[in-house]
The first five atom37 places (N, CA, C, CB, O) and aatype in JSON, in Angstrom:
{
  "aatype": [12, 10, 0, 10, 14, 15, 19, 0, 1, 10, 5, 16, 10, 15, 14, 19, 0, 1, 0, 6, 10, 1, 5, 10, 10, 10, 6, 10, 1, 7, 3, 0, 5, 19, 1, 0, 3, 3, 4, 17, 1, 1, 8, 11, 0, 14, 12, 0, 0, 18, 17, 11, 19, 19, 15, 19, 18, 0, 7, 8, 19, 0, 1, 19, 10, 1],
  "atom_mask": [
    [1, 1, 1, 1, 1],
    [1, 1, 1, 1, 1],
    [1, 1, 1, 1, 1],
    [1, 1, 1, 1, 1],
    [1, 1, 1, 1, 1],
    [1, 1, 1, 1, 1],
    [1, 1, 1, 1, 1],
    [1, 1, 1, 1, 1],
    [1, 1, 1, 1, 1],
    [1, 1, 1, 1, 1],
    [1, 1, 1, 1, 1],
    [1, 1, 1, 1, 1],
    [1, 1, 1, 1, 1],
    [1, 1, 1, 1, 1],
    [1, 1, 1, 1, 1],
    [1, 1, 1, 1, 1],
    [1, 1, 1, 1, 1],
    [1, 1, 1, 1, 1],
    [1, 1, 1, 1, 1],
    [1, 1, 1, 1, 1],
    [1, 1, 1, 1, 1],
    [1, 1, 1, 1, 1],
    [1, 1, 1, 1, 1],
    [1, 1, 1, 1, 1],
    [1, 1, 1, 1, 1],
    [1, 1, 1, 1, 1],
    [1, 1, 1, 1, 1],
    [1, 1, 1, 1, 1],
    [1, 1, 1, 1, 1],
    [1, 1, 1, 0, 1],
    [1, 1, 1, 1, 1],
    [1, 1, 1, 1, 1],
    [1, 1, 1, 1, 1],
    [1, 1, 1, 1, 1],
    [1, 1, 1, 1, 1],
    [1, 1, 1, 1, 1],
    [1, 1, 1, 1, 1],
    [1, 1, 1, 1, 1],
    [1, 1, 1, 1, 1],
    [1, 1, 1, 1, 1],
    [1, 1, 1, 1, 1],
    [1, 1, 1, 1, 1],
    [1, 1, 1, 1, 1],
    [1, 1, 1, 1, 1],
    [1, 1, 1, 1, 1],
    [1, 1, 1, 1, 1],
    [1, 1, 1, 1, 1],
    [1, 1, 1, 1, 1],
    [1, 1, 1, 1, 1],
    [1, 1, 1, 1, 1],
    [1, 1, 1, 1, 1],
    [1, 1, 1, 1, 1],
    [1, 1, 1, 1, 1],
    [1, 1, 1, 1, 1],
    [1, 1, 1, 1, 1],
    [1, 1, 1, 1, 1],
    [1, 1, 1, 1, 1],
    [1, 1, 1, 1, 1],
    [1, 1, 1, 0, 1],
    [1, 1, 1, 1, 1],
    [1, 1, 1, 1, 1],
    [1, 1, 1, 1, 1],
    [1, 1, 1, 1, 1],
    [1, 1, 1, 1, 1],
    [1, 1, 1, 1, 1],
    [1, 1, 1, 1, 1]
  ],
  "atom_positions": [
    [[208.67, 29.12, 67.81], [208.34, 28.31, 68.67], [207.15, 28.25, 69.2], [209.02, 28.38, 69.42], [207.31, 27.21, 69.85]],
    [[206.32, 28.51, 69.37], [205.33, 28.42, 69.78], [204.56, 27.84, 69.12], [205.01, 29.24, 70.07], [203.69, 27.92, 69.98]],
    [[203.87, 27.07, 68.0], [203.42, 26.41, 67.51], [203.96, 24.77, 67.92], [203.51, 26.96, 66.37], [203.18, 23.82, 67.82]],
    [[205.45, 24.59, 68.43], [205.66, 23.38, 69.02], [205.16, 23.41, 70.33], [206.98, 22.99, 68.99], [204.91, 24.27, 71.16]],
    [[205.07, 21.75, 70.21], [203.49, 20.63, 71.17], [203.98, 21.26, 73.13], [203.98, 17.57, 70.92], [203.22, 21.63, 74.03]],
    [[205.52, 21.11, 73.11], [206.5, 21.23, 74.04], [205.63, 22.74, 75.41], [208.25, 21.73, 72.91], [205.34, 22.97, 76.58]],
    [[205.64, 23.51, 73.47], [205.94, 25.33, 74.15], [203.89, 24.79, 74.94], [206.16, 27.6, 72.03], [203.83, 24.81, 76.17]],
    [[203.06, 24.55, 74.47], [201.18, 24.34, 74.92], [201.86, 23.57, 76.08], [199.69, 23.19, 73.62], [201.74, 24.07, 77.2]],
    [[202.31, 22.85, 76.0], [202.57, 22.37, 77.9], [202.28, 22.54, 78.96], [203.35, 22.49, 78.46], [201.62, 22.03, 79.86]],
    [[203.49, 24.19, 78.51], [204.07, 25.28, 79.62], [202.24, 25.88, 79.71], [205.72, 26.8, 78.83], [201.38, 26.44, 80.39]],
    [[202.32, 25.72, 79.41], [200.81, 26.68, 79.32], [199.79, 26.33, 81.14], [199.51, 25.75, 77.42], [199.25, 27.02, 82.0]],
    [[200.09, 24.33, 80.78], [198.85, 24.65, 81.64], [199.67, 24.36, 83.29], [197.25, 23.38, 81.18], [199.08, 23.9, 84.26]],
    [[201.64, 24.91, 83.25], [202.22, 24.57, 84.63], [201.62, 25.89, 85.58], [204.12, 24.47, 84.56], [201.29, 26.93, 85.02]],
    [[201.53, 25.76, 86.81], [200.0, 26.12, 88.11], [201.62, 27.97, 87.73], [199.74, 24.44, 91.04], [202.82, 27.92, 87.46]],
    [[200.66, 29.15, 87.93], [201.72, 30.01, 87.87], [202.72, 30.08, 88.64], [201.39, 30.96, 87.88], [203.79, 30.32, 88.09]],
    [[202.69, 29.91, 89.96], [203.98, 29.85, 90.86], [205.81, 29.07, 90.19], [203.29, 28.79, 92.25], [207.01, 29.33, 90.19]],
    [[204.71, 27.91, 89.65], [205.47, 26.63, 88.71], [206.22, 27.52, 86.99], [203.73, 25.07, 88.15], [207.32, 27.23, 86.53]],
    [[205.17, 28.65, 86.32], [205.23, 29.03, 85.63], [206.48, 30.18, 86.11], [204.03, 29.14, 85.21], [207.65, 29.98, 85.77]],
    [[206.16, 31.2, 86.8], [207.28, 32.48, 87.71], [208.14, 31.73, 87.21], [207.43, 32.83, 89.64], [208.65, 31.96, 86.12]],
    [[208.48, 30.47, 88.1], [209.63, 29.96, 88.92], [210.75, 29.69, 88.1], [209.3, 28.73, 89.69], [211.92, 29.82, 88.44]],
    [[210.07, 29.04, 86.27], [210.51, 29.0, 85.08], [210.83, 29.81, 84.83], [210.01, 28.69, 84.33], [212.0, 30.02, 85.15]],
    [[210.39, 30.49, 84.36], [210.71, 32.13, 83.43], [211.93, 32.39, 84.2], [209.36, 33.74, 83.6], [212.92, 32.12, 83.53]],
    [[212.2, 32.83, 85.42], [213.16, 33.66, 86.38], [214.55, 32.73, 85.95], [212.64, 33.61, 88.34], [215.62, 33.11, 85.47]],
    [[214.1, 31.47, 86.32], [215.52, 30.52, 86.01], [215.97, 30.95, 84.9], [215.39, 28.9, 85.83], [217.13, 31.35, 84.82]],
    [[214.7, 30.96, 83.29], [215.06, 30.95, 82.24], [215.79, 32.5, 82.48], [213.92, 30.61, 81.2], [217.01, 32.55, 82.42]],
    [[215.19, 33.49, 82.7], [216.1, 34.82, 82.51], [217.39, 34.73, 82.95], [215.59, 35.99, 83.21], [218.4, 35.29, 82.51]],
    [[217.25, 33.98, 83.85], [218.98, 33.58, 84.98], [220.18, 33.56, 83.89], [219.05, 31.48, 85.94], [221.24, 34.13, 83.63]],
    [[219.2, 32.41, 83.35], [220.06, 32.15, 82.6], [220.69, 32.49, 81.42], [219.89, 31.52, 82.55], [221.88, 32.32, 81.14]],
    [[219.49, 33.13, 80.52], [219.39, 33.76, 79.58], [220.24, 35.03, 79.89], [218.07, 33.88, 79.27], [220.62, 35.6, 78.86]],
    [[220.69, 35.68, 81.18], [221.62, 36.43, 81.13], [222.73, 36.51, 81.35], [0.0, 0.0, 0.0], [223.5, 37.46, 81.25]],
    [[222.94, 34.95, 81.85], [224.52, 34.23, 81.83], [224.73, 33.52, 80.67], [224.82, 33.14, 83.02], [225.89, 33.1, 80.77]],
    [[224.16, 33.05, 79.37], [224.62, 32.59, 78.41], [225.21, 34.42, 77.48], [223.29, 31.42, 77.73], [226.11, 34.41, 76.64]],
    [[224.59, 35.55, 77.83], [225.06, 36.63, 77.28], [226.38, 37.45, 77.85], [223.99, 37.37, 77.28], [227.17, 38.29, 77.42]],
    [[226.14, 36.72, 79.02], [227.7, 36.88, 79.47], [228.82, 36.12, 79.31], [227.8, 36.94, 80.61], [229.97, 36.43, 79.6]],
    [[228.25, 34.67, 78.64], [229.64, 34.32, 78.1], [229.77, 34.67, 76.31], [229.88, 32.53, 78.46], [230.82, 34.78, 75.68]],
    [[228.93, 34.75, 75.99], [228.92, 35.09, 74.71], [229.8, 35.97, 74.56], [227.81, 35.47, 74.23], [230.94, 35.94, 74.1]],
    [[229.28, 36.61, 74.92], [230.08, 38.51, 75.26], [232.33, 38.45, 75.36], [229.21, 39.21, 77.91], [233.3, 38.91, 74.75]],
    [[231.94, 37.4, 76.75], [233.26, 37.31, 76.8], [234.02, 36.38, 75.25], [233.5, 36.55, 78.34], [235.04, 36.86, 74.76]],
    [[233.41, 35.1, 74.64], [233.72, 34.13, 73.71], [233.98, 35.92, 72.57], [232.14, 32.53, 73.32], [235.16, 36.25, 72.63]],
    [[233.67, 36.3, 72.25], [233.84, 36.97, 71.8], [234.61, 37.61, 71.15], [233.62, 37.14, 72.13], [234.98, 37.52, 69.98]],
    [[235.06, 38.86, 72.67], [235.94, 39.5, 72.99], [237.9, 38.25, 72.76], [235.23, 40.06, 74.68], [238.97, 38.52, 72.22]],
    [[237.5, 37.25, 73.35], [238.46, 36.16, 73.32], [238.62, 35.81, 71.97], [238.06, 34.97, 74.14], [239.3, 34.8, 71.78]],
    [[237.81, 36.81, 70.21], [238.44, 35.53, 69.88], [237.88, 33.82, 69.4], [239.07, 35.44, 70.98], [238.39, 32.99, 68.66]],
    [[236.5, 33.81, 70.32], [236.3, 32.63, 69.88], [234.81, 32.17, 69.34], [236.73, 31.88, 70.89], [234.05, 31.39, 69.91]],
    [[234.58, 32.84, 68.12], [233.26, 33.49, 67.47], [232.63, 32.03, 67.29], [233.47, 34.56, 65.83], [231.51, 32.38, 66.93]],
    [[232.6, 31.2, 67.29], [231.59, 29.55, 67.35], [231.28, 29.32, 68.92], [232.67, 27.82, 66.7], [230.37, 28.53, 69.14]],
    [[231.64, 29.66, 69.56], [231.52, 29.01, 71.17], [230.67, 30.59, 71.41], [233.48, 28.58, 72.38], [229.68, 30.52, 72.15]],
    [[230.99, 31.89, 70.86], [229.88, 33.19, 70.84], [228.98, 33.04, 70.48], [230.01, 34.23, 70.24], [227.96, 32.97, 71.18]],
    [[229.03, 32.93, 69.31], [227.19, 32.06, 68.9], [226.22, 31.09, 69.42], [227.17, 31.32, 67.84], [225.01, 30.89, 69.33]],
    [[227.91, 30.18, 70.37], [226.27, 29.47, 70.34], [225.74, 29.22, 71.85], [226.26, 27.74, 69.49], [224.88, 28.36, 72.01]],
    [[226.31, 30.08, 73.16], [226.02, 30.94, 74.02], [224.93, 32.07, 73.54], [227.24, 31.44, 74.42], [223.91, 32.35, 74.15]],
    [[225.49, 32.79, 72.02], [224.31, 34.25, 72.2], [222.75, 32.82, 71.52], [224.92, 36.49, 70.38], [221.55, 33.09, 71.45]],
    [[223.5, 31.26, 71.09], [221.33, 30.88, 70.83], [221.11, 30.58, 71.89], [220.5, 29.45, 69.79], [219.96, 30.9, 72.2]],
    [[221.85, 29.91, 72.98], [221.29, 29.55, 74.21], [220.67, 30.62, 74.6], [222.16, 29.09, 75.18], [219.52, 30.42, 74.98]],
    [[221.24, 32.26, 74.65], [220.1, 33.46, 74.94], [219.03, 33.76, 74.72], [220.24, 34.29, 74.68], [218.11, 34.28, 75.37]],
    [[219.22, 33.3, 73.44], [217.77, 34.29, 72.65], [217.07, 33.02, 72.84], [217.79, 35.07, 70.62], [216.26, 33.23, 73.74]],
    [[216.99, 31.98, 72.52], [215.99, 30.65, 72.76], [216.04, 30.31, 74.88], [216.99, 28.84, 71.51], [215.48, 29.27, 75.21]],
    [[216.27, 30.63, 75.31], [216.05, 30.95, 76.97], [214.95, 32.5, 76.6], [218.09, 31.41, 78.1], [213.76, 32.44, 76.28]],
    [[215.62, 33.56, 76.75], [214.97, 34.29, 76.01], [212.61, 34.02, 75.56], [0.0, 0.0, 0.0], [211.48, 34.14, 76.04]],
    [[213.42, 33.6, 74.28], [211.86, 33.19, 74.2], [210.82, 32.56, 74.29], [211.6, 33.16, 73.77], [209.76, 32.82, 73.71]],
    [[211.16, 31.16, 75.49], [210.56, 30.89, 76.34], [210.14, 31.55, 77.31], [210.92, 30.25, 76.59], [208.94, 31.51, 77.56]],
    [[210.82, 32.13, 77.92], [210.98, 33.12, 79.11], [209.66, 33.96, 78.09], [212.96, 34.06, 79.49], [208.54, 33.58, 78.44]],
    [[209.65, 34.33, 77.69], [208.41, 35.12, 76.83], [206.55, 33.98, 77.05], [209.18, 35.11, 74.53], [205.42, 34.38, 77.31]],
    [[206.72, 33.51, 76.97], [206.21, 32.47, 76.62], [205.4, 32.28, 78.01], [207.24, 31.4, 76.12], [204.19, 32.28, 77.78]],
    [[205.65, 32.15, 79.15], [205.71, 32.23, 80.14], [205.32, 33.34, 81.32], [206.53, 31.95, 80.01], [205.06, 33.54, 82.51]],
    [[205.44, 33.74, 80.35], [204.68, 35.66, 80.53], [202.95, 35.41, 81.34], [204.24, 36.71, 78.14], [202.23, 36.38, 81.58]]
  ]
}
Protein backbone atom coordinates (compact mmCIF):
# COMPACT_ATOMS: atom_id res chain seq x y z
CA UNK A 1 0.00 0.00 0.00
CA UNK A 2 2.85 2.38 0.77
CA UNK A 3 4.03 2.25 -2.86
CA UNK A 4 0.76 3.60 -4.28
CA UNK A 5 1.00 7.14 -5.70
CA UNK A 6 -2.22 8.21 -4.00
CA UNK A 7 -0.77 7.29 -0.60
CA UNK A 8 2.11 9.69 -1.23
CA UNK A 9 -0.46 12.44 -1.80
CA UNK A 10 -1.80 11.84 1.70
CA UNK A 11 1.52 13.00 3.08
CA UNK A 12 0.96 16.43 1.49
CA UNK A 13 -2.20 17.12 3.51
CA UNK A 14 -2.06 19.63 6.33
CA UNK A 15 -1.50 18.19 9.81
CA UNK A 16 -5.07 19.09 10.81
CA UNK A 17 -6.56 17.39 7.76
CA UNK A 18 -4.39 14.32 8.31
CA UNK A 19 -5.47 14.09 11.95
CA UNK A 20 -9.16 14.39 11.04
CA UNK A 21 -8.88 11.81 8.25
CA UNK A 22 -6.92 9.46 10.51
CA UNK A 23 -9.61 9.69 13.20
CA UNK A 24 -12.33 9.02 10.65
CA UNK A 25 -10.47 5.98 9.31
CA UNK A 26 -9.95 4.59 12.81
CA UNK A 27 -13.69 4.94 13.46
CA UNK A 28 -14.40 3.21 10.15
CA UNK A 29 -11.99 0.45 11.16
CA UNK A 30 -13.80 -0.09 14.45
CA UNK A 31 -17.24 -0.11 12.83
CA UNK A 32 -16.08 -2.58 10.20
CA UNK A 33 -14.60 -4.88 12.86
CA UNK A 34 -17.92 -4.94 14.71
CA UNK A 35 -19.77 -5.77 11.48
CA UNK A 36 -17.26 -8.50 10.63
CA UNK A 37 -17.71 -10.10 14.05
CA UNK A 38 -21.50 -9.89 13.76
CA UNK A 39 -21.50 -11.48 10.30
CA UNK A 40 -19.19 -14.24 11.49
CA UNK A 41 -21.51 -15.06 14.42
CA UNK A 42 -24.47 -15.16 12.00
CA UNK A 43 -22.56 -17.61 9.73
CA UNK A 44 -22.25 -15.13 6.88
CA UNK A 45 -18.60 -15.76 6.10
CA UNK A 46 -18.41 -13.86 2.77
CA UNK A 47 -19.72 -10.66 4.38
CA UNK A 48 -17.51 -11.21 7.44
CA UNK A 49 -14.49 -11.42 5.11
CA UNK A 50 -15.59 -8.27 3.28
CA UNK A 51 -15.91 -6.23 6.48
CA UNK A 52 -12.62 -7.61 7.80
CA UNK A 53 -10.88 -6.40 4.64
CA UNK A 54 -12.50 -2.96 5.01
CA UNK A 55 -11.22 -2.87 8.57
CA UNK A 56 -7.68 -3.82 7.60
CA UNK A 57 -7.41 -1.33 4.75
CA UNK A 58 -8.81 1.49 6.86
CA UNK A 59 -6.27 0.66 9.57
CA UNK A 60 -3.40 0.61 7.10
CA UNK A 61 -4.30 3.99 5.62
CA UNK A 62 -4.72 5.42 9.12
CA UNK A 63 -1.18 4.29 9.95
CA UNK A 64 0.15 6.07 6.89
CA UNK A 65 -1.34 9.31 8.24
CA UNK A 66 0.57 9.22 11.54
